[in-house]
N, C-alpha and C positions, 0 to 999 in steps of 0.2 A: 914666697908669695909675691905676686906683682902688686903694685899699688892699686890697680884697677880691680883686682879680684882677690877674694879670700880663699880660693881653691889652691891646693898645693901645686907647685910647679912640677912639670914632668922632668925626669932626669935628662941631662944633656946627652946628645948622641956621642958615641965613641970618637975620640980625636978632637972634640970641641972643648976648649978650656973655658973655665968660668972666669968672666972678666970682672964681675962685681967684687969689690974688695972690702965692703963694710957690712958683713952679715949681721953684726950686732945692731946696726941702724935699721936694716930691713926687718929685723925681728920685732922692733918696737914701732915701726912706721904706722900701721893701722891704728894702734892705740893712741899714738901722738896725733894722728889726723883727727880722731874723734875729739880730742882735747882742743885743738886749734880751729876746727871747722866753724864753730860759732863766731870766733874772732874774724876769720877770713870772710865770712858771709855778712858781717856787720858793715855799716856805712862809714866806719872809721877810716880816715885817709892813710894813716901810717900804721898798717897792721904788722909790718915786719918787726918793729920793736916789741909789740905786745905778744906776738907768737914766740919770740925768743924768750921772753920772761916766762910765759906759760910752759914752754918746753923745759927751761932750766928748773922751774919749780917742780915739774913732774919727774924730771930725771936729773937730780942734782949732781950725780956722779959723772955725768957726761962731760968730757972736755969741751971747751969753747969751740974748737974746730969741728967737732962732731955736731954740736948744736947748730952751728952755722950751716953745715952740709944738710942736716936734717930739715932745718927751716926752709932752706932753698928748695929742697925736694917737695916739702909739704905745700909751699906756695905754687910751685909748678904743677903738681898733680891736681891741686884745687882748681886752677885755671883750666886744665885739660878736662876734668870731670864736669866743670860748668859748661864747657863747649859741647860736650857729648849730651848733656841733659837738655840742652836747648832745642 
């Protein structure tokens, strides 16, 4: 699934290799987004710290590297979705 859509993705055409390498993060992305969206939409200036805490609390078994990648993607998609909504 793409971060912008909850519809399943179409299979890749023959001869095209899958470039994405973190399917376990893609699987939890939308749920994590729902958890951190209120933090990102708040007026708090340093949301990065708070979303890392929220993601770690929700997914305590994720390694720090995965938390970092997921939080970066969550912030990026939040900014993109905000631009589209305007």
